[in-house]
C-alpha positions in Angstrom: -2.7 -3.9 -4.0 -1.1 -0.5 -3.7 -4.1 1.7 -2.9 -7.3 0.7 -1.0 -9.2 2.3 -3.8 -8.2 -0.6 -6.0 -9.8 -3.1 -3.7 -12.9 -1.0 -3.3 -13.3 -0.5 -7.1 -12.8 -4.2 -7.8 -15.6 -5.2 -5.3 -17.9 -2.4 -6.4 -17.5 -3.3 -10.1 -18.2 -6.9 -9.4 -21.4 -6.0 -7.6 -22.5 -3.6 -10.4 -21.8 -6.2 -13.2 -23.6 -9.1 -11.5 -26.5 -7.7 -9.5 -28.3 -5.3 -11.7 -31.0 -4.5 -9.1 -28.4 -2.7 -6.9 -28.8 1.0 -7.7 -26.1 2.5 -5.5 -22.7 1.5 -4.3 -20.6 3.5 -1.9 -18.1 3.4 1.0 -19.8 3.0 4.3 -20.0 6.1 6.4 -23.2 5.3 8.3 -25.2 7.1 5.6 -28.5 5.5 6.7 -28.3 7.1 10.1 -28.2 10.6 8.5 -30.7 10.3 5.6 -31.8 13.9 6.0 -28.3 15.3 5.9 -26.6 12.9 3.4 -26.7 12.9 -0.4 -29.9 11.1 -1.3 -29.3 7.7 -2.8 -31.6 5.1 -4.5 -32.2 1.7 -3.1 -31.3 -1.1 -3.0 -27.9 0.2 -2.0 -24.7 -1.6 -1.0 -22.1 0.1 1.2 -18.6 -1.4 1.4 -16.4 -1.2 4.6 -12.9 -2.6 5.3 -11.5 -3.6 8.7 -8.0 -5.1 9.2 -8.2 -8.1 11.5 -4.5 -9.1 11.5 -1.3 -7.9 9.9 1.9 -9.9 9.0 5.1 -8.5 7.6 5.9 -10.2 4.4 9.2 -8.7 3.3 10.5 -5.2 3.1 7.6 -2.8 3.4 5.0 -5.4 2.3 2.3 -6.7 4.6 -0.2 -9.6 4.3 -3.5 -8.5 5.8 -6.4 -10.5 7.0 -9.2 -8.1 6.0 -12.9 -8.2 7.0 -15.0 -6.8 4.1 -18.4 -5.7 5.2 -21.2 -5.3 2.6 -24.2 -3.5 4.0 -27.3 -3.9 2.0 -29.9 -1.2 2.5 -33.4 -1.6 1.1 -36.4 0.7 1.5 -39.8 -0.9 1.0 -43.3 -0.4 2.1 -44.2 -4.0 1.3 -45.1 -6.4 4.1 -43.1 -9.5 4.6 -45.6 -11.4 6.9 -46.9 -14.7 5.6 -49.9 -14.2 3.4 -49.4 -10.5 2.7 -50.4 -9.5 -0.8 -47.1 -7.8 -1.5 -44.8 -10.3 0.3 -42.8 -11.1 -2.8 -41.7 -7.5 -3.1 -40.8 -7.4 0.5 -38.7 -10.5 0.3 -36.7 -9.3 -2.8 -34.3 -7.8 -0.1 -33.4 -11.4 1.0 -32.8 -12.4 -2.6 -30.2 -9.5 -3.0 -28.5 -10.6 0.3 -28.3 -14.2 -1.1 -26.9 -12.9 -4.4 -24.2 -10.9 -2.5 -23.2 -14.1 -0.6 -23.1 -16.2 -3.8 -21.0 -13.5 -5.6 -18.2 -13.4 -3.0 -18.2 -16.5 -0.9 -15.4 -18.9 -2.1 -14.4 -16.4 -4.8 -11.2 -14.5 -5.2 -10.2 -11.4 -7.2 -7.2 -9.6 -8.4 -6.6 -7.8 -5.1 -8.0 -10.3 -2.6 -7.8 -14.0 -1.9 -10.8 -16.4 -1.6 -13.4 -14.7 0.5 -15.1 -16.6 3.3 -18.4 -15.4 4.9 -17.9 -15.0 8.6 -21.1 -13.2 9.7 -24.4 -11.9 8.6 -26.7 -9.8 10.8 -29.4 -7.2 10.8 -28.2 -3.7 11.8 -30.2 -0.8 13.2 -31.3 1.6 10.4 -33.2 4.0 12.6 -36.4 2.7 11.3 -35.7 3.9 7.8 -35.6 0.5 6.0 -33.9 -2.9 6.0 -30.2 -2.9 6.7 -28.2 -6.1 6.8 -24.5 -6.6 7.0 -22.8 -9.6 5.4 -19.1 -9.9 6.4 -16.4 -11.8 4.5 -12.7 -12.4 5.4 -9.9 -12.5 2.9 -6.2 -12.0 2.6 -4.9 -8.9 0.9 -1.2 -8.3 0.1 -0.5 -4.6 0.7 2.4 -3.2 -1.4 1.4 0.4 -0.7 4.4 1.3 1.5 6.9 -0.4 -0.9 5.5 1.1 -4.1 5.1 4.6 -2.6 8.3 4.7 -0.5 11.1 6.5 -2.4 14.5 5.4 -1.0 17.2 7.8 -2.3 20.7 6.6 -2.9 23.4 9.3 -2.2 26.7 7.9 -3.5 28.5 11.3 -3.2 27.6 11.7 0.5 30.4 10.9 3.0 29.8 9.8 6.5 32.4 10.5 9.1 32.8 8.0 12.0 34.9 8.3 15.1 35.6 6.4 18.3 35.4 9.5 20.5 32.6 10.0 23.0 30.5 13.1 22.6 31.2 15.8 25.2 29.4 15.4 28.6 26.4 17.7 29.1 27.0 20.7 31.5 26.3 20.0 35.2 23.2 21.5 36.6 21.3 21.4 39.9 19.4 18.1 40.3 15.6 18.3 39.7 14.8 16.5 42.9 16.6 16.0 46.2 16.3 12.4 47.2 18.4 12.4 50.3 
């Protein structure tokens, strides 16, 4: 991977191609906490977030990263999920999407990430606006960004002069503190 956008795009495209009910995919910026200020989006929506858990240098300007990929599923529904409600099936569709996200990524790898492993799933506060669950995966990402974007310049015509002489001593001045 050279750019984080490559990882984001690969994950977003995989969701879009395999879970047709998801109507919005975006980077996570706590959009559900600011529904009146944010660009309106349809639901169900999946928000993608990346967090580096560990970094290991793997050669010149290359790092192997253990990355936590958080997928937040936001679902607005007025259906009731309690046992026996007449619209319970509609309310529980949210859990089906959560299960599909798990099945889509757990134990799978992509072009820019190693085999993903689910490490957490939990409900998050949505400010009462709907259902918000986070499912977290861990994977290894090889980051070639610094190597690919770093431009080392060779200057064969440049000369470097070396000497064994010491640089001149700095001029003497009054001490800053009297410690006697």
